[in-house]
N, C-alpha and C positions, 0 to 999 in steps of 0.2 A: 621603362615601365615597371612600376612596383608590383610585386606579387603579394597579395593579401594572404596572410597566414591565419588560418582558422583553427583554433584548438577546441577539442571537445572534452568537457569536464564531466565528472560524475554527477554534479548537481543537475545536469540536463536530463538525467534519467530518474531522478528521485520520484517524480509524480507517478509515472507509470510503473516503476519498479516497486514502489510501496504497495500499490493496489494489486499487482500481479503476485508478489511474494506472499502478501497477507492472504489472498484468496486461495492460492495453491496450498499453502501451509494449513489453513483452516479446512480445506477440502480433504486433505489426507488425514489430518488429525481427528476431525469430527466424525468422518465416515468410518475410519478404522476403529475408533473408540466405540462407536455405536454398534458396529458389527461384532466386535469382541464382547461387548456387554450382553448382547442378545445371544451370541453363541455360548457364552459362559452360563447363561440361564437355561441351556439344553433345548433351545428352540430348533425347529426343523431347518434344513438347508434353505427351503423355499421362504420361510419366515425371515431368515437372516437376510436374504437377498431383497425381499420387499422392504425391510427396515432400512437397509443400506441405500437402496434406490430412492426411497422417500426422503432419506436424509440428504442425498445429493441434490434433489430438486428443491427441497425446502431451504437448504443451506445456500444454494446458488441465488435463489430469489431474495433471501434475507441479506446476503452480502450485497447484492445489487441495490436493494432498497436502502440499506443502511449507508452505503458509500455515497449514493446519490444525494440523500438528505444531508449528510455531513458536508460533502464537497459543495453542494448547492448553497448551503448556509455560508460557507466561506466565499463563494462567488457573489452572493448577495451583499456581504460585507464589503468586498472589494468594490463592487459597483457603487454602493452608497458613498464610500470614501472618495472615489473618483468624481462622483457628482458634486460632492462638496468642494473638491479641489477645482473643478471647472467653474463653479460659482465664484470662488475666491479669485481665480485668475481674471474673470470678467470684471469683478468689482475693484480689484487692486493689483493690477499687473506688476507695477513697480515694487510693491511690497512683497509680492511672491518672488520677484527676481532677487531682491535682497535676502529673502529667506533661503532661497536655493544657494546663493553665493555663500551665505553663512555656513551652510552645511559643508560646502567644499573647503572653506577655511578650517572648519573643525577637523577635516580629514587631512589637513596638511598643506593646502595650497596657499600661495601668497594671496593676500586680499585682492590686489589688482587683477591677478590672473584668475582668481575665483569669479570675479565680476565678469570677466571676458568669457570664461567657460560657461557660466550660467546664462549669459546673454545669447551666445551662439546656440547652446542646446535648446533654449526656450524658443529661439527663432525657428529652429528646425522642427521641434515638437515639444511644445510647452507642457502639455498634460503628460506626455510620455516621460519627460525629464523629472517632473515632480512625482509621478507614480513610482518611478524606479528609485530615486534618491531620497525622497521625503517619506513616501509611504511604504517602500520596500516591495512594491508590486512590479514584477517583470513578466515578460511574455513567456519565459521559460517555466516559471513557477506559478503561472495563472491557474486558478481552479477551473477544472473542466469536468463537470458533474456526470455527463453522459459517458464520456470516455472512461472515467473512473468506475462507474457502475457496470458497464459492459466488461471492462477488464477484470473486475472482481468476480463477476458471475462466471465468466468463461474460465478463469484460472481456478476458481473453486471447483467447477465441474470437472476440469482436467485432473486436478489433484484427487478429487473424490473417486474418479473412475479407477484409479490404481488399486486401492484396497478392494473395490468391487470386483475387478477382474481376477484378483488373487482369490477372492472368495468363491467365484464361479469355478475356478480351476482346482482349488484345494480340496483334497479328501476331507471328510468330516472329522476324522480322527486327529488330523494335524492342522486343522483350519486356524486355530488360535495362534500357535507358534509361527505359522507361515505368514498370516496377515500382520501380526505384530512385528516380525522380523523385517518383512518387505517394507512396511510403513516407516520403520525407524531408519532403514537405509535411505529411503526416499526423502525423509525429513532432513537427514544429515546432508545429503547431496544438495537439497534445496537451500538449506541454511548456508552451506559453503559457497554455493553459486551466488547467492544474494550478497554475501559478504565480499566476495571477489569483485562483483560488479560495482559495489559501492566503495571499493578501495580499502575495506577493513580486513581483519584477520580471518582467513578461511577456517582455520581450526576452531577459533572461538565461536564463530557463527554457526558452524556445524554442531559443536558440542552443546551450545545453548538451546538450539531448537530440538535436538535429540533428547536432552534431559527433560524438558517440559513435555515433549511428546510421550516419553516413557511414563512419566508421572500420570498423565491423563489416561493412557491406555491401561495402566495398572489399576487405577481407581475404578474405571468403568467395568473392567473384567472382575474386579473384586465385588462390585455391586451385583453384577449378574450372577456370580457364584453364590453370594450370600442369600439373595432373594429368589433366585430361579427355581430351586426345588420345592418352594412352598406350594402347597395345594390349596 
């Protein structure tokens, strides 16, 4: 009895990982930058919390809507391509068989073997074989709009909660350094974690996210400082 060995590759995590990392990163960065900008403008502690909470809610909804529309557009494109492929299979099955076999020949198979492979795969699942090998559409990478939207909204909210919690606990005198420091540490951790999950360099991933996070927070803090005292 043969034992089937199943390997799990990083590509299987790309769809949900992308949405989760993007959402959490935006949650931390957007909310911390907003809090720092308002705090630098000498707002009251209550006003800072209101601004940060509003940013959390608005950002989560924006992420969900944007991700849903984007991924749904991809799903619509995939569906249209599959509909065309089904029509072509009904109209010219033999021609589609030759087309699939030619793809396998281009990938290195002997022509006779390519014909046999194409025939067996199409007999098992014709539209699945053409979707995967002709169109590049696989079950692993299929667009899932609702999943992407919910993941983005939830991860944004989780990320945004971190600077808000620090804001609640931090004394007014050291709110800016505490929020900025905690946020940069969280961004570095998130960037390193995402890089490791994707098989990339942890150090590079952490530094890249931290650099752009520091830039964003510095700019918003500068804007709050510049325009805050104006009467």
